C-alpha positions as CSV (number, residue, x, y, z in Angstrom):
1,M,117.2,356.2,80.9
2,N,113.3,356.6,80.4
3,S,111.3,355.0,78.0
4,D,110.9,358.2,76.1
5,K,114.4,358.6,75.4
6,L,114.7,354.9,74.3
7,I,111.8,355.6,72.0
8,N,113.3,358.6,70.3
9,E,116.8,357.0,70.1
10,N,115.5,353.9,68.7
11,N,113.2,355.9,65.9
12,Q,116.6,358.0,65.1
13,L,118.4,354.6,64.5
14,R,115.8,353.1,62.6
15,E,116.1,356.2,60.1
16,N,119.5,354.7,59.2
17,L,118.6,351.6,58.3
18,N,118.7,350.4,54.5
19,S,115.2,349.7,53.1
20,E,115.7,345.6,53.4
21,N,116.5,346.0,57.1
22,K,113.8,348.7,57.9
23,R,111.0,346.7,56.3
24,Y,112.2,343.5,58.4
25,Y,112.4,345.5,61.6
26,E,109.1,347.1,61.1
27,D,107.4,343.8,60.6
28,L,109.2,342.6,63.6
29,L,107.8,345.4,65.4
30,V,104.2,344.4,64.4
31,Y,104.7,340.9,65.3
32,I,105.9,341.7,68.9
33,R,103.1,344.4,69.3
34,S,100.5,341.8,68.1
35,K,102.0,339.1,70.2
36,S,101.5,341.3,73.3
37,T,98.0,342.1,72.6
38,F,96.8,338.6,72.1
39,N,98.7,337.3,75.3
40,R,96.6,339.5,77.7
């Protein structure tokens, strides 16, 4: 499975989350992305 397919599938699944879980998930994504930026 390539990364584009995984990203698309992940985005589709994210739309099914309720508002509380979606907010948590998006905060987690921001955290993970910012950590990888600062660890370079």
